[in-house]
C-alpha positions as CSV (number, residue, x, y, z in Angstrom):
1,M,9.5,28.0,7.0
2,L,9.7,27.5,3.2
3,V,7.7,30.6,2.5
4,P,9.6,33.1,4.6
5,E,12.9,31.9,3.2
6,A,11.6,32.1,-0.4
7,A,10.1,35.5,0.3
8,A,13.4,36.8,1.4
9,R,15.0,35.9,-2.0
10,L,12.2,36.4,-4.6
11,P,10.2,39.4,-5.7
12,A,6.5,39.2,-4.8
13,A,5.0,38.3,-8.2
14,P,7.3,35.3,-8.9
15,L,6.9,34.2,-5.3
16,L,3.1,34.2,-5.5
17,A,3.1,32.6,-9.0
18,L,5.3,29.8,-7.9
19,F,3.3,29.2,-4.7
20,L,0.0,29.1,-6.5
21,G,1.6,27.1,-9.3
22,G,2.8,24.5,-6.7
23,G,-0.7,24.2,-5.3
24,L,-2.3,23.9,-8.8
25,I,0.2,21.3,-10.1
26,F,-0.1,19.2,-7.0
27,Y,-3.9,19.4,-7.4
28,I,-3.6,18.3,-11.0
29,V,-1.3,15.4,-10.2
30,D,-3.4,14.4,-7.2
31,A,-6.6,14.4,-9.3
32,A,-5.0,12.3,-12.0
33,L,-3.6,9.8,-9.5
34,S,-6.9,9.6,-7.7
35,R,-8.6,8.6,-10.9
36,L,-6.2,5.7,-11.3
37,A,-7.5,4.2,-8.0
38,N,-4.5,1.9,-7.8
39,G,-3.6,2.7,-4.2
40,G,-0.4,4.7,-5.1
41,A,-1.8,8.2,-5.3
42,Q,-0.9,9.1,-1.7
43,F,2.6,7.7,-2.0
44,L,3.4,9.6,-5.2
45,A,2.0,12.8,-3.8
46,M,4.2,12.3,-0.8
47,M,7.2,11.9,-3.0
48,L,6.3,15.0,-5.0
49,D,6.8,17.1,-1.9
50,Y,9.6,15.1,-0.2
51,V,12.1,15.6,-3.0
52,P,11.9,19.4,-3.2
53,E,11.9,19.7,0.6
54,A,15.1,17.6,0.7
55,M,16.7,19.8,-2.0
56,A,15.9,22.9,0.0
57,L,17.1,21.4,3.2
58,G,20.4,20.4,1.6
59,A,21.0,23.9,0.4
60,L,20.0,25.5,3.7
61,V,22.6,23.5,5.5
62,V,25.3,25.4,3.7
63,G,24.5,28.9,4.9
64,R,21.8,28.6,7.6
65,A,22.3,25.5,9.7
66,D,19.9,26.8,12.4
67,V,17.2,27.3,9.9
68,A,18.0,23.9,8.3
69,M,17.4,22.1,11.7
70,L,14.1,23.8,12.2
71,T,13.1,23.1,8.6
72,A,14.1,19.4,9.0
73,G,11.8,19.2,12.1
74,L,8.9,20.8,10.3
75,I,9.4,18.5,7.2
76,A,9.4,15.4,9.5
77,L,6.3,16.5,11.3
78,Q,4.5,17.1,8.0
79,N,5.7,13.9,6.4
80,I,4.8,11.5,9.3
81,P,1.0,11.7,8.8
82,E,1.4,11.8,5.0
83,G,3.6,8.7,5.1
84,F,1.1,7.0,7.4
85,A,-1.7,7.8,5.1
86,A,0.3,6.5,2.1
87,Y,1.1,3.3,3.9
88,R,-2.5,2.7,4.8
89,E,-3.7,3.4,1.3
90,L,-1.2,0.9,-0.2
91,I,-2.0,-1.8,2.4
92,T,-5.8,-1.3,1.8
93,A,-5.3,-1.5,-2.0
94,G,-3.6,-4.9,-1.4
95,H,-0.8,-4.4,-4.0
96,A,2.0,-5.2,-1.6
97,S,2.7,-6.8,1.8
98,A,3.7,-4.8,4.8
99,R,7.2,-6.1,4.4
100,R,7.5,-4.9,0.8
101,L,6.1,-1.5,1.8
102,W,8.7,-1.1,4.5
103,V,11.3,-1.8,1.9
104,L,9.8,0.8,-0.4
105,F,9.7,3.4,2.3
106,L,13.3,2.6,3.2
107,L,14.3,3.1,-0.4
108,M,13.0,6.7,-0.1
109,V,15.9,7.5,2.2
110,P,18.6,7.5,-0.5
111,V,16.2,9.5,-2.8
112,G,16.0,12.1,-0.1
113,T,19.7,12.0,0.5
114,A,20.4,12.5,-3.3
115,A,18.0,15.4,-3.4
116,A,19.6,17.0,-0.4
117,A,23.0,16.5,-2.0
118,I,21.7,18.3,-5.1
119,G,20.6,21.1,-2.9
120,F,23.9,21.2,-1.0
121,F,26.2,21.1,-4.0
122,A,24.1,22.8,-6.8
123,L,21.5,25.1,-5.2
124,A,23.4,26.6,-2.2
125,D,25.1,29.1,-4.6
126,Q,21.8,29.8,-6.4
127,P,19.5,31.4,-3.9
128,E,16.8,32.4,-6.4
129,V,16.5,28.9,-7.8
130,L,16.4,27.5,-4.3
131,A,13.7,30.1,-3.4
132,A,11.7,29.1,-6.4
133,V,11.9,25.4,-5.4
134,M,10.8,26.3,-1.8
135,A,7.9,28.5,-3.0
136,F,6.6,25.9,-5.4
137,A,7.0,23.1,-2.8
138,A,5.2,25.2,-0.2
139,G,2.2,25.7,-2.4
140,G,2.1,21.9,-3.1
141,I,2.6,21.0,0.6
142,L,-0.3,23.3,1.7
143,Y,-2.5,21.7,-0.9
144,L,-1.6,18.2,0.2
145,L,-2.1,19.1,3.9
146,F,-5.7,20.3,3.2
147,Q,-6.4,17.5,0.8
148,D,-5.0,14.5,2.7
149,V,-4.4,15.5,6.3
150,A,-7.3,17.8,7.1
151,P,-10.2,15.5,6.2
152,Q,-13.0,17.9,7.3
153,A,-11.8,20.3,4.5
154,K,-12.1,17.6,1.9
155,L,-15.0,16.9,-0.4
156,Q,-15.3,13.7,-2.4
157,S,-13.4,14.1,-5.7
158,A,-13.1,17.9,-5.2
159,G,-10.0,20.0,-5.0
160,G,-11.9,23.2,-4.1
161,P,-11.3,23.4,-0.4
162,P,-7.6,22.7,-0.5
163,L,-7.1,25.0,-3.5
164,G,-9.1,27.6,-1.6
165,A,-6.7,27.2,1.3
166,V,-3.7,27.7,-1.1
167,A,-5.4,30.8,-2.6
168,G,-6.3,32.2,0.8
169,F,-2.7,31.7,2.0
170,A,-1.4,33.4,-1.2
171,L,-3.8,36.3,-0.6
172,G,-2.5,36.7,2.9
173,L,1.0,36.5,1.7
174,A,0.4,39.1,-1.0
175,G,-1.0,41.4,1.6
176,H,1.9,40.9,3.9
177,L,4.4,41.5,1.0
178,A,2.5,44.6,0.0
179,V,2.4,46.1,3.5
180,G,5.9,45.0,4.6
């Protein structure tokens, strides 16, 4: 949902650059966090895509409520396994009790609400900026899905398969934009 909305508002070259950049930046952050091995990598990676998604959702509510509802559903479905993985990683690391982690996850709600408010009040009138946020977030989300949620595509300490998924999707998107 993020890519079609971004593609409708951005020229092909910036769209592809932002999409690939999102995948690459999320790879870099994920690799750096994984080296820390403190059990918070999955949680921070989850927050890195949660905030831009909430911003985009807030802006979509203004002009495209129907699209916003579908996008909210897709975001929820994508964040459920990611949140579960982050929770398990933090529990396994032993840095916090289950009760403290529930409080931490509940504190994410106002962060998402604030990001949605920024989208609603600041980005709704700036479709190109919103499209850039959506394209960047889409690249990052695709990377995270293949890195964290699709375990068969994951190699130990290697970002190649998920980056390949981002590049393959970008190539398909470039072909679609060139033809259409």
